[in-house]
N, C-alpha and C positions, 0 to 999 in steps of 0.2 A: 479701480483701474478699468479703463475702457478697452475692450478688444473688439475690433470691427469684425463683423461676421461676413462682410462682403468687401472685396477689393475690385474696383473698376466694374462693379455690377455682377461679379461672379463670386460664388461661395467658395469656401476652402475645399470642398469635395470636387468642385469643378476645376479649380486650379490644380489640385492633385492629379486629376485625370489628364489635364493638358501637359503637365510636367512628365507624367508617365508616358504619354504618347510621344512627346518630343524626344524623351530619352530612348524609347524603343526605336524610333526612326533613326536617331543618331547612331545607335548601336548597330543597326542593320546597315546603314550607309558606311560606317567604319569597317564592318566585316566585308562588305562588297568591295570597297576600295582596296582593302588589304589583299583580298583574293584576286581581283582582276587587274590591279594596277601595281601594287607593291611587290608581290611575289614574281610576276613576270619581269619587272624591272630589276629584281635581285639577280635573276639569271643573266640579264644583259650586263649588270655591273660586274658579275663574276667573269663573264667573257671579256669585258674590257680590261679587267685587272690582269687576267692571264695574257691578253694581247700585249699590254704594257710591259709585263715581266719578260715576255719573249722578245719584244723590241729592245729592251735594255740589254738582254743577254746577247742578241744579235749585234747590237751596237758595240758592245764590249769585244766580241769576237772580231768584228770588222776593224776596230781600232788596233787590236793585236796584230791582225794580218797586215794592216797598213804599216805598222812599225817594222814587221819582218820584211816587207817589200822595200821599205826605205833603207834598211840595212843592206839588202841584196843590191839595191840600186847603187848605193855608195861603193860596195865591193866591185860592182861592174864598172863604175866610173873610174875607180883606181886602176883596174886591169886595163881598161881602154886607154887611160893616160900612159900606163907603162908600155903598152903596145905602140902607142903613138911615138913615144920616145925612142923605142927600138927601131921603128920604121924610119924616123928622122936620122938616127945614127947610121943605118944602112944606106940611106940616100946620100948622106954626107960622105960615107966611105967610098961609094962608087962614083962620085963626081970627079 
């Protein structure tokens, strides 16, 4: 069985060194990216999540208030109509 002692002109020890250097650089880059990109972005994500939750809560509150005001408006419209009928009756009475 033939085992080549060189691949692309480099021996196994040289290839091992290249793989070790590339792995170390990759590990360092991963650590740097995690520390300086991912962790600060996590804070931003948490802030956005809280903001979204507060917006949903505020929207729910506003919808409830809109329903209450709609009911109040209907009540006032009924009272206004009743007052209008009373005024018309009085006008007809004094003509």
